[in-house]
C-alpha positions in Angstrom: 17.8 25.0 0.7 14.4 25.5 -0.9 11.1 25.7 1.1 10.0 22.3 -0.6 13.3 20.7 0.8 12.9 22.4 4.3 9.2 21.1 4.6 10.4 17.6 3.5 13.2 17.7 6.0 10.7 18.9 8.8 8.4 16.1 8.0 10.9 13.6 9.2 10.8 15.4 12.5 7.0 15.4 12.9 5.6 12.6 15.3 3.6 10.0 13.8 0.6 11.0 15.7 0.5 14.5 14.4 0.9 13.6 10.8 -2.7 13.4 10.3 -2.8 17.2 11.3 -0.4 17.9 8.6 -2.0 16.0 6.0 -5.2 17.7 6.5 -3.6 21.1 6.4 -1.7 20.2 3.2 -4.9 18.9 1.7 -6.7 22.1 2.4 -4.1 24.1 0.8 -4.2 22.0 -2.2 -8.2 21.9 -2.5 -9.7 22.4 -5.8 -11.2 25.8 -5.1 -13.4 25.8 -8.2 -15.1 22.6 -6.9 -15.6 24.2 -3.6 -17.0 27.3 -5.1 -19.4 25.1 -7.1 -20.4 23.3 -4.1 -21.1 26.3 -2.2 -23.1 28.0 -4.9 -25.2 24.7 -5.2 -26.1 24.9 -1.4 -26.8 28.6 -1.9 -29.3 27.8 -4.7 -30.9 25.0 -2.9 -31.6 27.6 0.2 -33.0 30.3 -2.4 -35.4 27.6 -3.9 -36.3 26.1 -0.5 -40.2 26.6 -0.4 -40.0 26.5 3.5 -37.4 29.4 3.4 -38.4 32.3 5.8 -41.0 30.0 7.5 -41.1 30.4 11.2 -42.0 28.1 14.1 -43.2 28.7 17.6 -41.3 26.9 20.4 -44.5 24.8 21.0 -44.7 23.9 17.4 -41.0 22.6 17.4 -41.5 20.8 20.8 -44.7 19.1 19.3 -43.0 17.9 15.9 -40.1 16.5 17.8 -42.2 14.9 20.4 -40.8 16.9 23.5 -42.9 17.7 26.4 -42.1 21.1 28.1 
């Protein structure tokens, strides 16, 4: 029996409530890695070009911005 045939056979034994986990795992295995890499590169470039990158804020500044009283 091939691995593919064994997997299909085992799917018949997986309870319906667990099929979502199997689906998510298989989708992850078959995901387009080039598209994923491109997305990550886009996020990285956005980070590098962020004009506020490296700027720090004090706790008081953050609380004031968010309207939180300490």
